[in-house]
C-alpha positions in Angstrom: -9.3 194.4 -130.5 -7.1 197.4 -130.0 -6.5 198.6 -126.5 -7.9 202.1 -126.2 -4.4 203.2 -124.9 -2.5 201.9 -127.9 -2.2 204.4 -130.7 -2.7 203.0 -134.2 0.8 204.2 -135.2 2.3 201.8 -132.7 0.5 198.8 -133.9 2.3 196.4 -136.2 1.1 195.9 -139.8 0.0 192.4 -138.9 -2.0 193.7 -135.9 -3.7 196.3 -138.0 -4.5 193.7 -140.6 -6.0 191.3 -138.0 -8.1 194.1 -136.4 -9.4 195.2 -139.9 -10.4 191.6 -140.7 -12.2 191.2 -137.3 -14.1 194.4 -137.8 -15.2 193.3 -141.3 -16.3 189.9 -140.0 -18.3 191.5 -137.2 -19.9 194.0 -139.6 -20.9 191.1 -142.0 -22.4 189.1 -139.1 -24.4 192.1 -137.9 -25.7 192.7 -141.5 -26.6 189.1 -141.8 -28.6 189.1 -138.6 -30.3 192.4 -139.4 -31.3 191.2 -142.9 -32.7 187.9 -141.5 -34.6 189.8 -138.8 -32.7 188.1 -136.0 -31.7 189.7 -132.7 -28.1 189.9 -131.5 -26.7 189.8 -128.0 -24.7 192.8 -126.9 -23.0 194.0 -123.7 -24.4 197.2 -122.2 -23.9 198.7 -118.7 -22.4 195.4 -117.4 -25.3 193.2 -118.7 -26.1 191.2 -121.7 -29.0 192.7 -123.7 -30.8 191.6 -126.8 -30.9 194.1 -129.7 -33.8 193.8 -132.1 -33.0 193.5 -135.7 -34.4 196.9 -136.6 -32.2 198.5 -134.0 -28.9 196.9 -135.0 -26.4 199.6 -135.9 -24.0 198.7 -138.7 -21.0 201.0 -139.4 -20.5 202.0 -143.0 
């Protein structure tokens, strides 16, 4: 994923394409888990937590 200090303008086209594909894949995986009623593991405050299907946030 993009380093928070790297501006999008400085990323190569290939890097932008890879990041876009990764974001689409993660979004699709989250939607699949949400629809199936499965929890997902997430990192929060330095710990792994389980997120219930109904609380999975999926970007538009």
